[in-house]
DRENDO-1510 file (C-alpha; in Angstrom, 1 decimal, always signed):
<recs>
REC; n; res; u; v; w
REC; 1; UNK; +109.4; +115.2; +102.8 .
REC; 2; UNK; +109.4; +112.8; +105.7 .
REC; 3; UNK; +107.9; +109.4; +105.0 .
REC; 4; UNK; +104.5; +109.1; +106.6 .
REC; 5; UNK; +103.9; +106.3; +109.2 .
REC; 6; UNK; +100.7; +105.2; +111.0 .
REC; 7; UNK; +101.9; +106.7; +114.2 .
REC; 8; UNK; +102.7; +110.0; +112.5 .
REC; 9; UNK; +99.4; +110.1; +110.7 .
REC; 10; UNK; +97.5; +109.4; +113.9 .
REC; 11; UNK; +98.9; +112.7; +115.3 .
REC; 12; UNK; +97.9; +114.8; +112.3 .
REC; 13; UNK; +94.5; +116.6; +111.9 .
REC; 14; UNK; +92.8; +114.1; +109.5 .
REC; 15; UNK; +89.3; +114.9; +108.2 .
REC; 16; UNK; +86.9; +112.6; +106.5 .
REC; 17; UNK; +85.4; +113.7; +103.2 .
REC; 18; UNK; +81.7; +114.3; +103.7 .
REC; 19; UNK; +79.3; +111.6; +102.6 .
REC; 20; UNK; +76.5; +113.8; +101.2 .
REC; 21; UNK; +76.4; +115.4; +97.8 .
REC; 22; UNK; +77.9; +118.9; +97.3 .
REC; 23; UNK; +75.1; +121.4; +97.1 .
REC; 24; UNK; +74.7; +123.0; +93.7 .
REC; 25; UNK; +77.4; +120.8; +92.4 .
REC; 26; UNK; +77.7; +121.3; +88.6 .
REC; 27; UNK; +80.5; +119.0; +87.3 .
REC; 28; UNK; +81.9; +119.7; +83.9 .
REC; 29; UNK; +84.7; +117.2; +83.8 .
REC; 30; UNK; +86.3; +114.0; +85.2 .
REC; 31; UNK; +89.9; +114.3; +86.4 .
REC; 32; UNK; +91.4; +110.8; +86.3 .
REC; 33; UNK; +94.8; +109.9; +87.8 .
REC; 34; UNK; +96.6; +106.6; +87.9 .
REC; 35; UNK; +98.9; +106.3; +90.8 .
REC; 36; UNK; +102.1; +104.3; +90.1 .
REC; 37; UNK; +105.8; +104.2; +91.0 .
REC; 38; UNK; +108.6; +105.2; +88.7 .
REC; 39; UNK; +111.4; +103.2; +90.3 .
REC; 40; UNK; +111.0; +104.2; +93.9 .
REC; 41; UNK; +109.4; +107.6; +93.1 .
REC; 42; UNK; +105.6; +108.0; +93.1 .
REC; 43; UNK; +103.7; +109.8; +90.4 .
REC; 44; UNK; +100.7; +109.6; +88.0 .
REC; 45; UNK; +101.1; +107.6; +84.8 .
REC; 46; UNK; +100.4; +108.9; +81.3 .
REC; 47; UNK; +98.6; +112.0; +82.4 .
REC; 48; UNK; +95.8; +113.0; +79.9 .
REC; 49; UNK; +93.2; +115.7; +79.5 .
REC; 50; UNK; +90.2; +115.6; +81.8 .
REC; 51; UNK; +87.0; +114.1; +80.3 .
REC; 52; UNK; +84.4; +116.7; +79.6 .
REC; 53; UNK; +80.9; +115.8; +80.7 .
REC; 54; UNK; +77.4; +117.1; +80.9 .
REC; 55; UNK; +76.8; +117.0; +84.6 .
REC; 56; UNK; +73.0; +116.7; +84.2 .
REC; 57; UNK; +73.3; +113.6; +82.1 .
REC; 58; UNK; +76.4; +111.9; +83.4 .
REC; 59; UNK; +76.5; +108.7; +85.6 .
REC; 60; UNK; +79.7; +108.8; +87.5 .
REC; 61; UNK; +79.0; +105.3; +89.1 .
REC; 62; UNK; +78.7; +103.7; +85.7 .
REC; 63; UNK; +81.8; +105.5; +84.5 .
REC; 64; UNK; +83.8; +104.2; +87.4 .
REC; 65; UNK; +82.4; +100.6; +87.1 .
REC; 66; UNK; +83.4; +100.6; +83.5 .
REC; 67; UNK; +87.0; +101.5; +84.4 .
REC; 68; UNK; +87.1; +98.7; +87.0 .
REC; 69; UNK; +85.8; +96.1; +84.4 .
REC; 70; UNK; +87.3; +97.3; +81.2 .
REC; 71; UNK; +90.1; +99.8; +82.0 .
REC; 72; UNK; +90.3; +103.5; +81.5 .
REC; 73; UNK; +90.1; +105.0; +77.9 .
REC; 74; UNK; +92.5; +107.8; +77.8 .
REC; 75; UNK; +91.8; +111.2; +76.1 .
REC; 76; UNK; +94.3; +113.0; +73.8 .
REC; 77; UNK; +97.4; +114.0; +75.6 .
REC; 78; UNK; +97.6; +117.6; +76.8 .
REC; 79; UNK; +100.1; +120.0; +75.4 .
REC; 80; UNK; +103.6; +119.4; +76.5 .
REC; 81; UNK; +104.3; +121.4; +79.7 .
REC; 82; UNK; +107.3; +122.0; +81.8 .
REC; 83; UNK; +107.6; +119.2; +84.3 .
REC; 84; UNK; +106.5; +120.2; +87.8 .
REC; 85; UNK; +108.3; +119.6; +91.1 .
REC; 86; UNK; +105.1; +118.2; +92.5 .
REC; 87; UNK; +104.2; +115.2; +90.3 .
REC; 88; UNK; +101.5; +114.0; +92.7 .
REC; 89; UNK; +99.5; +117.3; +92.7 .
REC; 90; UNK; +96.0; +117.4; +91.3 .
REC; 91; UNK; +95.0; +120.7; +89.8 .
REC; 92; UNK; +91.3; +121.7; +89.9 .
REC; 93; UNK; +89.9; +124.7; +88.2 .
REC; 94; UNK; +86.2; +123.9; +88.0 .
REC; 95; UNK; +83.6; +121.5; +89.5 .
REC; 96; UNK; +85.0; +118.0; +88.9 .
REC; 97; UNK; +84.7; +114.4; +89.7 .
REC; 98; UNK; +88.2; +113.1; +90.7 .
REC; 99; UNK; +89.1; +109.5; +90.2 .
REC; 100; UNK; +92.2; +107.9; +91.7 .
REC; 101; UNK; +93.1; +104.5; +90.4 .
REC; 102; UNK; +96.0; +102.5; +91.8 .
REC; 103; UNK; +98.3; +100.8; +89.2 .
REC; 104; UNK; +97.0; +97.2; +89.0 .
REC; 105; UNK; +100.6; +96.0; +88.2 .
REC; 106; UNK; +101.8; +97.2; +91.6 .
REC; 107; UNK; +99.0; +95.3; +93.4 .
REC; 108; UNK; +98.3; +98.2; +95.7 .
REC; 109; UNK; +94.7; +98.5; +97.2 .
REC; 110; UNK; +93.1; +101.2; +99.2 .
REC; 111; UNK; +92.7; +100.3; +102.9 .
REC; 112; UNK; +91.6; +101.6; +106.3 .
REC; 113; UNK; +93.8; +101.4; +109.3 .
REC; 114; UNK; +92.9; +102.1; +112.9 .
REC; 115; UNK; +95.5; +103.5; +115.2 .
REC; 116; UNK; +95.7; +101.0; +118.2 .
REC; 117; UNK; +96.2; +103.8; +120.7 .
REC; 118; UNK; +94.1; +106.7; +119.5 .
REC; 119; UNK; +91.5; +104.6; +117.5 .
REC; 120; UNK; +91.8; +107.2; +114.8 .
REC; 121; UNK; +90.8; +105.6; +111.5 .
REC; 122; UNK; +93.1; +106.2; +108.5 .
REC; 123; UNK; +90.9; +105.8; +105.5 .
REC; 124; UNK; +91.9; +105.1; +101.9 .
REC; 125; UNK; +91.7; +108.9; +101.1 .
REC; 126; UNK; +91.4; +111.6; +103.8 .
REC; 127; UNK; +91.9; +115.3; +104.0 .
REC; 128; UNK; +94.8; +116.6; +106.1 .
REC; 129; UNK; +95.7; +120.1; +107.4 .
REC; 130; UNK; +92.6; +121.9; +106.1 .
REC; 131; UNK; +93.6; +125.2; +104.4 .
REC; 132; UNK; +93.2; +128.1; +106.9 .
REC; 133; UNK; +92.4; +130.6; +104.2 .
REC; 134; UNK; +88.8; +129.4; +103.7 .
REC; 135; UNK; +86.0; +129.4; +106.3 .
REC; 136; UNK; +84.8; +125.9; +105.3 .
REC; 137; UNK; +87.3; +124.0; +103.1 .
REC; 138; UNK; +85.5; +120.7; +103.8 .
REC; 139; UNK; +82.5; +122.1; +101.8 .
REC; 140; UNK; +84.5; +121.6; +98.6 .
REC; 141; UNK; +84.7; +117.8; +98.8 .
REC; 142; UNK; +82.0; +115.2; +99.1 .
REC; 143; UNK; +80.7; +111.7; +98.3 .
REC; 144; UNK; +83.9; +109.7; +98.5 .
REC; 145; UNK; +83.4; +106.1; +97.2 .
REC; 146; UNK; +85.5; +103.1; +96.4 .
REC; 147; UNK; +85.2; +100.5; +93.6 .
REC; 148; UNK; +86.6; +97.0; +93.7 .
REC; 149; UNK; +87.9; +94.9; +90.7 .
REC; 150; UNK; +84.4; +93.5; +90.1 .
REC; 151; UNK; +82.8; +96.9; +89.7 .
REC; 152; UNK; +81.0; +96.9; +93.1 .
REC; 153; UNK; +80.9; +100.2; +94.9 .
REC; 154; UNK; +81.7; +100.7; +98.6 .
REC; 155; UNK; +81.4; +103.5; +101.1 .
REC; 156; UNK; +84.7; +102.4; +102.7 .
REC; 157; UNK; +87.8; +100.6; +101.3 .
REC; 158; UNK; +87.0; +96.9; +100.8 .
REC; 159; UNK; +89.1; +94.0; +99.5 .
REC; 160; UNK; +90.5; +94.7; +96.0 .
REC; 161; UNK; +89.4; +98.3; +95.9 .
REC; 162; UNK; +91.9; +100.0; +93.6 .
REC; 163; UNK; +89.7; +102.9; +92.6 .
REC; 164; UNK; +88.4; +105.8; +94.7 .
REC; 165; UNK; +86.3; +108.8; +93.4 .
REC; 166; UNK; +84.8; +111.9; +94.9 .
REC; 167; UNK; +83.4; +115.4; +94.1 .
REC; 168; UNK; +85.7; +118.4; +94.2 .
REC; 169; UNK; +84.8; +122.1; +93.8 .
REC; 170; UNK; +87.2; +124.8; +93.0 .
REC; 171; UNK; +88.1; +127.1; +95.9 .
REC; 172; UNK; +88.3; +130.9; +95.3 .
REC; 173; UNK; +90.0; +133.7; +97.1 .
REC; 174; UNK; +91.7; +136.9; +96.3 .
REC; 175; UNK; +95.1; +135.3; +96.2 .
REC; 176; UNK; +94.1; +132.3; +94.2 .
REC; 177; UNK; +96.6; +130.2; +96.2 .
REC; 178; UNK; +94.6; +127.4; +97.9 .
REC; 179; UNK; +96.3; +124.0; +98.4 .
REC; 180; UNK; +94.5; +121.2; +100.2 .
REC; 181; UNK; +96.5; +118.2; +101.3 .
REC; 182; UNK; +95.1; +114.7; +101.0 .
REC; 183; UNK; +96.4; +111.3; +102.1 .
REC; 184; UNK; +96.3; +108.0; +100.2 .
REC; 185; UNK; +96.4; +104.9; +102.5 .
REC; 186; UNK; +97.3; +101.7; +100.5 .
REC; 187; UNK; +98.0; +98.1; +101.3 .
REC; 188; UNK; +101.0; +96.5; +99.6 .
REC; 189; UNK; +100.7; +93.0; +98.1 .
REC; 190; UNK; +103.9; +92.1; +100.0 .
REC; 191; UNK; +102.5; +93.2; +103.3 .
REC; 192; UNK; +102.6; +96.5; +105.0 .
REC; 193; UNK; +101.1; +99.9; +104.1 .
REC; 194; UNK; +102.2; +102.8; +102.0 .
REC; 195; UNK; +101.1; +106.4; +102.5 .
REC; 196; UNK; +101.3; +109.4; +100.1 .
REC; 197; UNK; +100.2; +113.0; +100.7 .
REC; 198; UNK; +99.7; +114.9; +97.5 .
REC; 199; UNK; +98.0; +118.3; +97.2 .
REC; 200; UNK; +94.8; +119.4; +95.4 .
REC; 201; UNK; +95.6; +122.9; +94.1 .
REC; 202; UNK; +93.4; +125.8; +93.3 .
REC; 203; UNK; +92.6; +127.5; +91.0 .
REC; 204; UNK; +94.6; +125.0; +89.0 .
REC; 205; UNK; +96.4; +125.4; +85.7 .
REC; 206; UNK; +97.0; +123.6; +82.4 .
REC; 207; UNK; +94.2; +121.3; +81.2 .
REC; 208; UNK; +92.3; +120.6; +84.4 .
</recs>
């Protein structure tokens, strides 16, 4: 995979996650991922089972604020599975809240860049290359928010925002083979910006 650069990203078909709530969204779980580096290789640390929730009586904002202030409480580890070749993929099999937290030890934070030529904004999390197998893939994501270290929520990346969260709905088709690419845009504490482009996979497998 070629390393992403601002100039390359500005040429790609990036799409913002919609601000409004997903219609008839019925979340049953929270999928939490902590982005980190294993040496020079990116991945998610200490992957655990999704948190089961009652979507009618669940406050995602309070859940996220608690993570920012007190850290994430992990669930029992999932059964041991064969390691995948795509350690950054997120597997979704039902309506879910997705939370991405950047490893605090690394000092990364979500950011927004604006290409100086095209003026295309590169937000902390964006959708890229929408799947062509669905008439409206954007309809499966909504309500992207960010949270800073003080537990304050933001509509766009702000200083010290290490947590992002959004709604995600499983896509369905006859082949069960959807993959939606997303982009993380992160500031480095040493200066500069890092980009990662994992996939959200449908229908998903394993524990999520």
